[in-house]
C-alpha positions in Angstrom: -31.1 34.2 -28.6 -28.6 31.6 -27.2 -30.1 29.4 -24.6 -29.0 27.0 -21.9 -31.4 24.3 -20.7 -31.0 22.1 -17.7 -32.7 18.8 -17.1 -34.2 18.2 -13.7 -33.8 14.8 -12.1 -37.4 14.0 -12.9 -36.7 14.3 -16.6 -33.6 12.1 -16.6 -35.1 8.7 -16.3 -35.6 6.9 -19.6 -36.8 3.5 -20.5 -34.7 3.2 -23.6 -31.3 2.0 -22.6 -29.8 3.0 -26.0 -30.7 6.7 -25.4 -28.3 8.9 -23.5 -29.5 10.7 -20.4 -29.2 14.5 -21.0 -27.9 16.7 -18.2 -27.6 20.1 -20.0 -28.5 21.5 -23.4 -27.2 24.6 -25.1 -28.0 26.3 -28.3 -25.0 27.6 -30.2 -25.2 30.3 -32.9 -22.6 29.2 -35.4 -22.3 32.0 -38.0 -26.1 32.3 -38.1 -26.8 28.6 -38.0 -28.4 27.1 -34.9 -26.7 24.0 -33.5 -27.8 22.1 -30.5 -25.2 20.7 -28.1 -26.0 18.4 -25.1 -23.9 17.3 -22.2 -25.0 13.8 -21.3 -24.8 12.0 -18.0 -21.6 10.3 -19.1 -19.9 13.7 -19.1 -19.4 13.8 -22.9 -20.7 16.6 -25.2 -22.8 15.7 -28.2 -24.2 17.7 -31.1 -27.5 17.2 -32.8 -26.9 15.4 -36.1 -30.1 16.8 -37.5 -29.2 20.4 -36.8 -25.7 19.9 -38.1 -26.9 18.4 -41.4 -29.7 21.0 -41.8 -27.1 23.8 -41.5 -25.1 22.2 -44.2 -28.0 21.4 -46.4 -27.4 17.6 -46.5 -29.6 14.6 -45.8 -29.6 13.6 -42.1 -30.6 9.9 -42.7 -28.0 9.5 -45.4 -25.3 10.8 -43.1 -26.5 8.6 -40.2 -26.1 5.6 -42.5 -22.6 6.7 -43.3 -21.8 7.0 -39.6 -23.0 3.5 -39.0 -20.6 2.2 -41.7 -17.6 3.7 -39.9 -16.8 2.0 -36.5 -15.0 5.0 -35.1 -17.9 7.3 -35.8 -20.4 4.7 -34.6 -18.8 4.7 -31.2 -19.8 8.3 -30.7 -23.3 8.0 -32.2 -26.3 7.8 -30.0 -29.8 9.2 -29.3 -30.8 12.0 -26.9 -34.1 13.6 -26.1 -33.6 17.2 -27.3 -35.6 19.9 -25.6 -37.5 22.3 -27.8 -39.4 25.3 -26.6 -41.1 26.1 -30.0 -44.0 26.2 -30.3 -44.4 24.5 -26.9 -41.9 22.8 -24.6 -41.4 19.2 -25.7 -38.8 16.6 -26.0 -37.9 15.0 -29.3 -35.6 12.0 -29.7 -32.8 13.0 -32.0 -29.6 11.4 -33.3 -26.4 12.9 -31.9 -22.6 12.6 -32.4 -19.9 13.0 -29.8 -18.4 16.4 -30.3 -14.7 15.2 -30.6 -15.8 13.1 -33.7 -17.4 16.1 -35.5 -14.2 17.0 -37.4 -13.8 13.4 -38.6 -17.5 13.3 -39.6 -17.3 16.6 -41.5 -14.0 15.6 -43.2 -15.9 12.7 -44.8 -18.3 15.1 -46.5 -17.0 15.9 -49.9 -17.1 19.5 -50.9 -17.9 18.3 -54.5 -21.3 17.1 -53.2 -22.1 20.7 -52.1 -23.4 22.6 -55.0 -23.0 26.3 -54.3 -19.7 27.9 -53.6 -21.1 29.6 -50.5 -22.2 26.2 -49.1 -18.7 24.7 -49.8 -17.2 27.6 -47.9 -19.6 26.9 -45.0 -18.6 23.2 -45.0 -14.9 24.2 -44.8 -15.7 26.6 -41.9 -17.6 23.8 -40.1 -14.7 21.5 -40.6 -12.3 23.9 -39.1 -14.2 25.4 -36.2 -17.5 23.6 -35.3 -16.1 21.1 -32.8 -14.1 23.8 -31.0 -17.1 26.2 -30.7 -19.4 23.4 -29.5 -16.9 22.3 -26.9 -16.3 25.9 -25.7 -20.0 26.4 -25.3 -19.7 24.2 -22.2 -16.2 24.9 -21.1 -16.3 28.7 -21.3 -19.9 29.6 -21.8 -19.2 30.8 -25.3 -22.4 30.4 -27.4 -21.4 32.3 -30.6 -18.7 32.0 -33.2 -16.7 35.3 -33.3 -15.3 35.3 -36.8 -14.2 38.9 -36.8 -12.7 39.3 -33.4 -9.2 39.8 -34.6 -10.4 42.5 -37.0 -12.3 44.2 -34.1 -9.1 44.0 -32.0 -7.0 45.5 -34.7 -9.4 48.5 -34.9 -9.5 49.0 -31.1 -7.7 51.7 -29.2 -4.2 51.0 -27.9 -5.5 51.1 -24.3 -8.2 48.6 -25.1 -5.7 46.3 -26.8 -3.4 46.6 -23.9 -6.2 45.8 -21.4 -7.1 42.8 -23.4 -3.6 41.5 -23.6 -3.1 42.0 -19.8 -6.4 40.1 -19.2 -5.2 37.3 -21.4 -1.9 37.2 -19.6 -3.6 37.1 -16.2 -5.9 34.3 -17.5 -2.9 32.3 -18.7 -1.1 32.9 -15.5 -4.1 31.7 -13.5 -4.3 28.6 -15.7 -0.6 27.9 -15.2 -1.1 28.3 -11.4 -4.0 25.9 -11.4 -1.9 23.3 -13.4 1.1 23.9 -11.1 -1.0 23.4 -8.0 -2.5 20.3 -9.4 0.9 18.8 -10.2 2.1 19.8 -6.7 -0.9 18.1 -5.1 -0.1 15.0 -7.1 3.6 15.1 -5.9 2.5 15.6 -2.3 0.0 12.9 -2.5 2.6 10.6 -3.9 5.1 11.4 -1.1 2.4 11.0 1.5 1.5 7.6 0.1 5.2 6.5 0.1 5.6 7.8 3.6 2.5 5.9 4.8 3.9 2.7 3.1 7.2 3.2 4.9 5.5 3.8 8.3 3.3 0.7 7.7 6.4 -1.4 7.0 8.1 -0.1 10.1 5.1 -1.0 12.2 5.0 -4.4 10.6 8.8 -4.9 11.2 8.4 -3.8 14.8 5.7 -6.4 15.3 7.6 -9.0 13.4 10.9 -9.2 15.4 11.7 -9.5 19.1 11.4 -6.4 21.3 14.4 -4.7 23.0 13.6 -6.5 26.2 13.4 -9.9 24.5 16.7 -9.2 22.6 18.3 -8.4 26.0 17.1 -11.7 27.4 18.5 -13.6 24.5 21.9 -11.8 24.9 22.1 -12.8 28.5 21.2 -16.4 27.7 23.9 -16.5 25.1 26.4 -15.1 27.6 25.5 -17.7 30.1 26.0 -20.5 27.6 29.2 -19.1 26.3 30.7 -18.6 29.8 29.8 -22.2 30.7 31.4 -23.5 27.5 34.5 -21.3 28.0 35.1 -22.7 31.5 35.5 -26.1 29.9 37.3 -25.2 26.7 39.4 -22.3 27.9 38.4 -20.3 24.8 36.0 -17.4 24.1 32.9 -19.2 23.0 30.6 -16.2 22.4 31.1 -16.3 18.6 30.4 -20.0 18.5 27.2 -19.7 20.4 25.9 -16.8 18.4 26.9 -18.6 15.2 25.1 -21.8 16.2 22.0 -19.8 17.1 22.0 -17.9 13.7 22.3 -21.2 11.8 19.5 -22.9 13.8 17.0 -20.0 13.4 18.1 -18.8 10.0 18.9 -15.2 11.0 21.8 -12.9 10.7 21.5 -11.2 14.1 19.8 -12.1 17.3 17.6 -8.9 17.1 16.3 -10.3 13.8 14.8 -13.3 15.6 11.0 -13.5 14.8 9.0 -12.6 17.8 6.9 -15.8 17.5 10.1 -17.9 18.0 11.4 -16.1 21.1 10.2 -18.7 23.6 11.6 -21.5 21.4 15.0 -19.8 21.3 15.1 -19.3 25.0 14.2 -22.9 25.7 16.9 -24.0 23.3 19.6 -21.9 25.0 18.4 -23.1 28.4 18.6 -26.7 27.3 22.1 -26.1 26.0 23.2 -24.4 29.2 21.8 -27.4 31.2 23.7 -29.9 29.0 27.0 -28.0 29.7 26.5 -27.3 33.4 24.1 -30.1 34.5 21.8 -27.5 36.0 18.2 -27.0 34.9 17.3 -23.6 33.5 19.4 -20.4 33.1 21.2 -18.6 36.0 19.0 -15.5 35.8 
């Protein structure tokens, strides 16, 4: 019968750094052949190379050497301690191949090297379906290959077919909803991040420039200097004073004055006012 085996924490520690740490093991019935699939601690799914080769009637060691000659396959090749319950529970170190590389591995096996026609048909079936079935064993809990399901469905009653189609539609709708919510979460998270960045910049800007009270003090100081200059020149000197201040401090408006230079600006205006009037300080 299909079986699922879990690995307690006490069984996950290995001294061999080259061996993967198994988390879960499943036995998959693939058209009567027993395949062993393992989910490792890295989150990837691997198939026992020995079981795969035994099912196809080919030499495991020869195929292992072929894998090691191909860099792409070699990246997915490793060792795992496979749990066996027969005749007694024990672990056996076995070669495994990452499940997404199984089609590439099987494609490299020539059907000409398989003697009987039945075995050649089996190889073609493995090439077409094995990786998908092994993957689904962990994703959907499917532990058998259902070769005749379409035939079974075609012979079912209209009510059963309709119920199946409704169930499939509901499943697809649920999947779409999950994907939609995931995308919406991503959009909302992105907006929240941008909003936080804007708020942070606003807080930074508020701390960077003079406050409203400081800006008001600067405006009064400029007014005092401009009025004093105007009494002597008979002209409106407000624009000239502001212009001189902007040039000196490298700003485009008095509210853009850096907060750290507020005292400097006020001293500069006070000194200017004193030079014009002969009085120390500002008249406020």
